[in-house]
C-alpha positions in Angstrom: -62.3 4.9 -67.3 -61.6 6.6 -64.0 -58.3 4.7 -63.9 -57.3 6.0 -67.3 -58.0 9.6 -66.2 -56.1 9.1 -63.0 -53.0 7.8 -64.9 -52.6 11.3 -66.5 -51.6 12.7 -63.1 -47.9 13.5 -62.7 -45.8 10.8 -61.2 -45.6 10.6 -57.4 -42.9 9.3 -55.2 -44.5 6.2 -53.6 -41.1 4.6 -52.6 -38.5 5.7 -50.2 -38.5 9.3 -49.1 -36.7 11.9 -51.0 -33.0 12.4 -50.1 -31.9 15.6 -48.5 -30.2 16.5 -51.8 -33.4 16.0 -53.9 -35.3 18.1 -51.4 -32.7 20.8 -51.7 -32.9 20.8 -55.5 -36.7 21.0 -55.3 -36.7 23.9 -52.8 -38.1 27.2 -54.1 -35.6 29.0 -51.8 -32.6 27.9 -53.8 -32.9 30.8 -56.2 -32.8 33.3 -53.4 -29.8 31.5 -51.9 -28.0 31.8 -55.2 -28.8 35.5 -55.4 -27.5 36.0 -51.9 -24.2 34.2 -52.8 -23.8 36.5 -55.8 -24.5 39.6 -53.7 -22.0 38.5 -51.0 -19.3 37.4 -53.4 -17.5 40.8 -53.4 -17.2 40.6 -49.7 -15.0 37.5 -50.2 -12.8 39.0 -52.9 -13.2 42.4 -54.5 -10.1 42.7 -56.6 -10.6 44.3 -60.1 -9.8 41.0 -61.7 -12.4 39.1 -59.5 -15.1 41.7 -60.1 -14.4 41.6 -63.9 -14.7 37.8 -64.0 -17.9 37.8 -61.8 -19.5 40.5 -63.9 -18.7 38.7 -67.1 -20.2 35.5 -65.6 -23.4 37.4 -64.7 -23.7 38.7 -68.3 -23.2 35.1 -69.5 -26.0 33.9 -67.3 -28.3 36.5 -68.9 -27.4 35.3 -72.4 -27.9 31.6 -71.4 -31.3 32.4 -69.9 -32.3 34.1 -73.2 -31.1 31.3 -75.3 -33.0 28.8 -73.0 -36.2 30.5 -74.1 -35.4 29.6 -77.7 -33.7 26.2 -77.3 -34.9 24.9 -73.9 -38.6 26.1 -73.9 -39.4 26.0 -77.6 -36.9 23.4 -78.9 -35.4 25.6 -81.7 -31.7 25.0 -82.3 -30.1 28.4 -82.7 -26.4 28.6 -83.5 -26.2 32.3 -84.1 -27.7 33.7 -80.9 -24.7 36.0 -80.3 -26.0 38.1 -83.2 -28.7 39.5 -80.9 -26.1 40.5 -78.3 -24.2 42.2 -81.1 -27.3 44.1 -82.2 -27.9 45.3 -78.6 -24.3 46.2 -78.0 -23.8 48.1 -81.3 -27.1 49.9 -81.0 -26.4 51.0 -77.4 -22.9 52.1 -78.3 -23.8 54.0 -81.4 -26.8 55.9 -79.8 -24.9 56.6 -76.5 -21.8 57.9 -78.2 -23.6 59.9 -80.9 -25.8 61.7 -78.4 -23.5 61.5 -75.4 -26.2 59.7 -73.4 -25.8 57.2 -70.5 -26.3 53.7 -71.8 -29.4 53.2 -69.6 -31.3 55.6 -71.8 -30.6 53.5 -74.9 -32.8 50.6 -73.6 -36.0 51.5 -75.6 -34.0 51.8 -78.8 -32.2 48.5 -78.1 -35.5 46.7 -77.5 -37.0 48.0 -80.8 -33.8 47.0 -82.7 -33.6 43.5 -81.2 -37.3 42.9 -81.9 -36.8 44.0 -85.5 -33.7 41.7 -85.6 -35.8 38.8 -84.3 -38.5 39.4 -86.9 -36.0 39.8 -89.7 -34.1 36.6 -88.8 -37.0 34.6 -87.5 -39.8 35.3 -89.9 -38.2 33.7 -93.0 -36.4 30.9 -91.1 -38.7 29.5 -88.5 -40.7 27.5 -91.0 -37.6 25.3 -91.1 -36.8 22.6 -88.6 -33.9 20.8 -86.9 -30.6 20.9 -88.8 -31.8 23.3 -91.5 -32.8 25.9 -88.9 -29.5 25.5 -87.1 -27.5 26.1 -90.4 -29.6 29.2 -91.3 -29.2 30.7 -87.8 -25.5 30.1 -87.9 -25.4 31.9 -91.2 -27.3 34.9 -89.9 -24.9 35.1 -86.9 -22.0 35.3 -89.3 -23.7 37.8 -91.5 -24.3 40.1 -88.5 -20.6 39.9 -87.5 -19.3 40.5 -91.1 -21.8 43.4 -91.6 -20.5 45.1 -88.4 -17.0 44.5 -89.6 -17.6 46.4 -92.9 -19.8 49.3 -91.9 -18.5 52.7 -91.1 -21.1 53.5 -88.5 -20.0 50.4 -86.5 -16.4 51.4 -86.7 -15.4 48.6 -89.0 -12.8 46.1 -87.6 -11.8 48.5 -84.9 -15.3 48.7 -83.5 -16.6 51.5 -81.2 -14.5 52.8 -78.3 -15.1 55.3 -75.5 -18.8 54.3 -75.0 -20.3 56.4 -72.1 -21.1 54.6 -68.8 -24.4 53.1 -67.8 -25.4 56.1 -65.6 -23.8 58.9 -63.5 -25.7 61.0 -61.0 -23.5 63.6 -59.4 -20.7 61.7 -57.6 -22.6 58.4 -57.8 -21.3 56.5 -60.8 -22.7 53.1 -61.7 -19.6 52.5 -63.8 -17.5 51.8 -60.7 -16.5 48.1 -60.8 -18.2 47.1 -57.5 -21.4 49.2 -58.1 -21.6 48.0 -61.7 -21.4 44.4 -60.6 -24.3 44.8 -58.2 -26.3 46.6 -60.9 -25.6 43.7 -63.3 -26.7 41.2 -60.7 -30.0 43.0 -60.1 -30.7 43.3 -63.9 -29.7 39.6 -64.5 -31.7 38.3 -61.6 -34.8 40.2 -62.8 -34.6 38.9 -66.3 -33.8 35.3 -65.2 -36.9 35.5 -62.9 -39.0 36.9 -65.8 -37.7 34.1 -68.1 -38.7 31.5 -65.4 -42.1 33.0 -65.1 -42.7 32.9 -68.8 -42.4 29.1 -68.7 -45.5 28.9 -66.5 -47.6 31.2 -68.6 -50.0 30.2 -71.4 -47.4 31.0 -74.0 -44.8 29.0 -72.1 -47.1 25.9 -72.1 -47.5 26.4 -75.9 -43.7 26.5 -76.2 -43.4 23.2 -74.4 -46.0 21.6 -76.6 -44.2 22.7 -79.7 -40.9 21.4 -78.4 -42.4 18.0 -77.6 -44.3 17.5 -80.8 -44.9 20.4 -83.3 -47.3 18.5 -85.5 -49.5 17.4 -82.5 -49.4 21.0 -81.1 -50.6 22.4 -84.5 -53.4 19.8 -84.7 -54.6 20.9 -81.3 -55.0 24.5 -82.5 -51.7 26.1 -81.6 -50.4 28.4 -84.2 -46.9 27.0 -84.1 -45.3 29.6 -86.4 -46.4 32.5 -84.2 -45.5 30.7 -81.0 -41.9 30.0 -82.3 -41.6 33.6 -83.5 -42.5 34.9 -80.1 -39.8 32.7 -78.5 -37.3 34.1 -81.0 -38.4 37.7 -80.2 -38.2 37.2 -76.4 -34.7 35.5 -76.8 -33.6 38.5 -78.9 -34.7 41.0 -76.2 -32.7 39.1 -73.6 -29.7 39.1 -75.9 -30.1 42.8 -76.4 -30.0 43.5 -72.7 -26.8 41.3 -72.6 -25.4 43.5 -75.3 -26.1 46.7 -73.3 -24.4 45.3 -70.2 -21.5 44.0 -72.3 -20.9 47.5 -73.9 -21.1 49.1 -70.5 -18.7 46.6 -69.0 -16.0 47.0 -71.6 -16.8 50.6 -72.8 -16.0 49.2 -76.3 -17.5 46.9 -78.9 -15.8 45.1 -81.8 -16.7 42.4 -84.2 -14.2 40.0 -82.6 -16.4 39.8 -79.6 -19.2 38.1 -81.5 -17.6 35.1 -83.2 -19.4 31.8 -83.5 -17.4 30.4 -80.5 -19.4 32.7 -78.2 -22.7 31.3 -79.6 -21.4 27.8 -79.1 -20.4 28.5 -75.5 -23.8 29.9 -74.7 -25.5 26.9 -76.2 -23.1 24.7 -74.3 -24.2 26.3 -71.1 -27.9 25.6 -71.9 -27.3 22.0 -72.8 -24.8 21.3 -70.0 -27.1 22.8 -67.4 -30.3 21.2 -68.5 -32.4 22.5 -71.3 -35.7 23.9 -70.2 -34.8 24.2 -66.5 -33.8 27.7 -65.6 -32.0 26.7 -62.5 -29.9 24.2 -64.4 -29.2 26.8 -67.1 -27.9 29.3 -64.6 -25.7 26.6 -63.1 -24.4 25.6 -66.5 -23.7 29.2 -67.4 -21.7 29.8 -64.2 -19.7 26.6 -64.8 -18.9 27.5 -68.4 -17.9 31.1 -67.7 -15.8 30.4 -64.5 -14.2 27.1 -65.2 -11.6 28.4 -67.8 -10.6 31.0 -65.2 -10.3 28.4 -62.5 -8.1 26.3 -64.8 -5.8 29.3 -65.7 -2.9 27.6 -63.8 -2.8 25.0 -66.5 -1.7 27.7 -68.9 -2.0 26.7 -72.6 -3.6 23.3 -71.6 -6.5 24.8 -69.7 -8.9 24.6 -72.7 -7.8 21.0 -73.3 -8.6 20.2 -69.6 -11.8 22.2 -70.0 -12.9 20.2 -73.0 -12.1 16.9 -71.3 -14.1 17.8 -68.2 -17.1 18.8 -70.4 -16.9 15.4 -72.3 -16.8 13.5 -69.0 -19.9 15.5 -67.7 -21.9 14.9 -70.8 -21.1 11.1 -70.8 -22.3 10.7 -67.2 -25.0 13.4 -67.3 -26.3 13.4 -70.9 -29.4 15.4 -69.9 -27.4 18.0 -68.1 -26.6 18.9 -64.5 -30.2 19.7 -63.7 -32.7 18.3 -66.4 -36.2 19.7 -66.6 -39.0 17.5 -65.3 -40.7 15.4 -67.9 -44.4 16.0 -67.1 -46.9 18.9 -67.3 -47.7 20.2 -63.8 -51.2 19.5 -62.6 -53.7 22.5 -62.8 -56.2 23.1 -60.1 -59.0 23.7 -62.7 -58.6 20.1 -63.9 -60.1 18.7 -60.7 -63.6 19.3 -61.8 -63.0 17.7 -65.2 -61.5 14.6 -63.6 -64.5 14.3 -61.2 -66.9 14.5 -64.2 -64.9 11.7 -65.9 -65.0 9.6 -62.8 -68.8 10.0 -62.5 -69.2 9.1 -66.2 -67.0 6.0 -65.6 -69.0 4.9 -62.6 -72.2 4.9 -64.7 
């Protein structure tokens, strides 16, 4: 019996030592190194075009980290995630322009609206599974875009223009390209870290159990519907923050910015990077957002080359650049339980 209990431990490397590359990927300092690279990037190139591309990539990383909560942690296929970004961007734009407030003061309203959007979309649909859930979320994403395209308060097809900046204190303006880039990096880094910490929480473990086997999780006492709804709400809040940064970055919001292709690209970043692994998702988001710009020299063929490269990657790395580990980490509290089982087995 002791042997059976011991077999539940995570796999150990009993063969040759880990390569330097594997040790590098397993290092906890890698995230800080990535943050340092992002902070030092403007010192390499700080042209308006470069800052615009890097800021857009940072916002894309934020969206991918939010969708990873829904798809990677909980296993819910969402094809309309960009709708939450639209809710956040339009809410921030309408409130800021109506009351002439800096966008930073719209954060509480955006959080409330995105939570409501998550409840409205998630409550009636999360009892569905797999393809049915994907089709319904795709429909809600299109409904959000079409609604914004036909309402007067959202500006109709023209959208909202002249949105106030994120914050201005005297001569210090966060809307300056370099300053706004650093502000975006700090916000994105904080939310990515929060998303990673969620995975190690009690709720995060419940998400993983639901992802692996929803029926088994429910039989063990997990309220799967509430757990899935919480994942959807957290993902909606992350999308709302992405909408605020998007509205501040462009100072304008229009329905054309929230088409299905954007949801597909965010989902592609999650799948390509490695679902459930926040480091891989960040890497996938950076690749998806920057690769089309790096291929700009190919002119009209750049998206063809982009697609071919993605196909090649998915053929040779079907689990993504950096797949999540396939076992539950050992908990210190389990040592007493294992010792009790061993004593029982010895008897």
